[in-house]
C-alpha positions as CSV (number, residue, x, y, z in Angstrom):
1,M,107.0,207.9,77.7
2,G,104.7,208.0,74.7
3,H,107.2,206.0,72.6
4,F,107.4,203.3,75.3
5,S,103.6,202.9,75.4
6,S,103.3,202.6,71.6
7,D,105.9,199.8,71.7
8,I,103.9,197.9,74.4
9,V,100.7,198.3,72.3
10,G,102.5,197.0,69.2
11,L,103.8,194.0,71.1
12,L,100.3,193.3,72.5
13,L,98.8,193.4,69.1
14,F,101.5,191.1,67.7
15,F,100.9,188.5,70.4
16,A,97.2,188.8,70.0
17,G,97.6,188.2,66.3
18,L,99.8,185.1,67.0
19,A,97.1,183.8,69.4
20,V,94.4,184.2,66.8
21,L,96.5,182.6,64.1
22,S,97.3,179.6,66.3
23,F,93.6,179.2,67.2
24,V,92.6,179.2,63.5
25,L,95.3,176.8,62.5
26,L,94.4,174.3,65.2
27,R,90.8,174.6,64.4
28,W,91.2,174.0,60.7
29,R,94.3,171.6,60.8
30,D,92.5,168.7,59.2
31,R,91.0,170.7,56.3
32,L,94.3,172.5,55.7
33,G,96.2,169.2,55.9
34,R,93.9,167.5,53.3
35,R,94.2,170.5,51.0
36,F,98.0,171.2,51.1
37,L,99.6,167.9,52.3
38,P,100.0,165.0,49.9
39,G,98.9,161.6,51.1
40,G,95.6,162.5,52.8
41,I,96.4,161.9,56.5
42,A,93.8,163.1,59.1
43,M,93.1,162.4,62.7
44,R,89.5,161.3,63.2
45,A,89.1,160.5,66.9
46,S,91.2,160.3,70.1
47,A,90.6,158.9,73.6
48,D,92.8,159.4,76.6
49,L,93.4,156.1,78.5
50,G,95.3,157.6,81.5
51,A,99.0,157.5,82.5
52,G,100.0,159.2,79.2
53,A,98.4,156.5,77.0
54,R,96.0,157.4,74.1
55,L,94.1,155.6,71.4
56,V,93.9,157.6,68.1
57,V,91.9,156.8,64.9
58,V,93.8,158.1,61.9
59,E,92.6,158.0,58.3
60,I,95.4,157.5,55.8
61,D,94.5,157.5,52.1
62,G,91.0,156.3,52.8
63,V,92.0,153.6,55.4
64,K,91.2,153.9,59.1
65,V,94.1,152.9,61.4
66,L,93.9,152.5,65.2
67,V,97.1,153.8,66.8
68,G,98.2,153.2,70.4
69,L,100.4,156.0,71.8
70,D,102.1,156.4,75.2
71,R,104.9,158.6,76.5
72,N,107.5,156.8,74.4
73,G,105.6,157.2,71.1
74,V,103.7,154.8,68.9
75,Q,103.3,151.4,70.5
76,A,100.8,149.7,68.2
77,M,99.0,150.2,64.9
78,Q,96.1,148.2,63.5
79,P,94.2,148.8,60.3
80,I,90.5,148.8,61.1
81,G,88.9,149.1,57.7
82,P,88.2,151.5,54.9
83,A,86.9,154.9,55.7
84,A,83.2,155.6,55.2
85,A,82.5,156.5,51.6
86,P,81.2,160.0,51.2
87,F,77.5,160.2,50.5
88,R,76.7,160.4,46.8
89,L,73.4,160.4,45.0
90,P,73.0,157.4,42.6
91,D,73.2,158.0,38.9
92,P,69.8,158.2,37.1
93,P,68.7,155.0,35.4
94,Q,69.7,154.7,31.8
95,G,66.6,153.1,30.3
96,E,65.4,152.7,26.7
97,G,62.5,155.1,27.3
98,T,64.6,158.1,28.2
99,S,65.5,160.7,25.6
């Protein structure tokens, strides 16, 4: 009986580990995707419209694209502009009085 219970505990630990791994991967998918996948594709926003239809804003290589999805797949794509530039401090002025 002791062997059987240790097998059950092992299986429970295995499935708990899978659950934690899936949670972490789903939580960090955009960051992991940007780091390991070429091309820089990231989902930025999503809205359910009902009856299986969704609108999704995707950023592809710095360009935002609005994508219409339904049960049959992608139905429409429309570029909506460049992605917001990351904040950057301006360079210090290069004047004649600086040394």
